N, C-alpha and C positions, 0 to 999 in steps of 0.2 A: 416277640410277644409283648414285651416291655415297652418297645418303640411304639407298637399300635396303640396300647393303652394311653401312653403320654401324648400321642397324636389326637386320640379322641377327647382327652380331658382338656386339652387346648382348642380343639376345633368346634367342640359343641358350644361351649360359652362364647367362642369367638362369633360363631353364626348368630347366636341369640343377640349379642351386642350390635353386631354389624346390622342385622335386620331390624332390630328395634329401633336403631338410630337412623338408617337409610329409609326404609320402608315406613316406619311406624312414627318418625319424627319425634321420638322420646314420649309419645303419648301413653300416659299410664294405662289407658284402655286398649291399647293396640293388641298386646298379647291376650287379653281376655276376649276381644272382639274376633281375633285370628288364631284359634287354637291350633290350626294346622301349621302354624310356624314351629311349633314345639316338634312336630313330626319331621318337618324339613331339617330342623336343627340337628336331629339325631340321624335321621336316614342318609343326609348328604355326607356327613363325615363317615359313616360307616361304609358307604359306597366307596368313597375315595380311600379309606383306610384298606379295603380289600384290594384295590386297584394297586396301591403302593406296595403293600406288604405281602400279599399273597399272589399277585400277578407281576410284581416287580416291574410296573411300567415305567417308562422313561419320562422325563419332564415334558417332552414334547407330546407324547401320547396324553399326559395328565392335562396338558393345557387344552388340547382338542376336547378331551372329556368334559373339561370345565365349560367349555363353550356350549357343548351339547346340553350339559346339565342346566346351564344359565338359560339357554333358549327354551328348553322344556319347562323349566320352572316359571320363568317370566313371560314366555310367549304362550305356551300352551296351558298351564295350569292357572296362572293368574291373569292372563290376557292383558299383560302390560303394553299399553300403546308406544312406550319408548323403545320396545324391540319389534314392534309389528307394523307400526304406521309411518308411512313414508311422508314427510321427509325426517320426522322425529328419529327413525331408526339409525340414521346417519351418525347422529350423536350418542343416541341411546344404546346401541349395541356396544360400541367400545367402552362408554361408561360402566354399563353393566358388568363388562369383562374386568374393568378395574375395580369393581367391588367383589366379583366372584373369585377373582384370581387370588386375593389374599385368603379367602376361606378355604381354598385348596393348598395354598403352598405356604403360607406363614407358619401353620402348626408343623408341616414337614421340615421347613428350614430351622425352625426352633428345635425340633428333636434331633435333627442332623447337625445342630450348632453351625448353620450356614448364614444366619442372619446378617452377621457382620460382613461377610464377603459378598453379600447381596444388598448392601445398604442402600445404594442408589434407587434400586427397584422398590426396596421397602418404603423409603421416604416417599417417592413419588405416588405409589398406589395408597400409602396411608393418608397423604395429602388429599387425594381426589375421594376417599372414603369420608374423611372428616368434613370437607366442603359439601358433599351430598348429604351429610348428617345435619349440617348446619342449615342448609337450604331447605331440607325436609321439615326441620324443626321449626323453621321460620314460615313455613306454608309456601316458600318459594320453588318447590320441586313437586 
């Protein structure tokens, strides 16, 4: 129970920060113009906390669920052309997974004290997220 709460206390703010930077480009009006982001920021971590702590899903299953959630949010709910339109999706889907994977796994690895042992993946994914934030904030994404 304590791990689930710690996961949520990390995952929800992480979701807000990552979405504000990657999709919102740090535009102060982004959250006001997109209130559904707050819903995503709570429901996504709750869903994954359930899979992790109630269903004991393996990391392989969690990665598959992350892909499905990414495609549902980006493709179905927001109609993001980076995951729907060819040839953009060739780059867009892996890029989106590099953004969604930390949303699922970083909170898990933090509560399990595994960030250090996964430092190469953490650094690589963090670089991708920061670059997308910079491009989004500069209008280049």
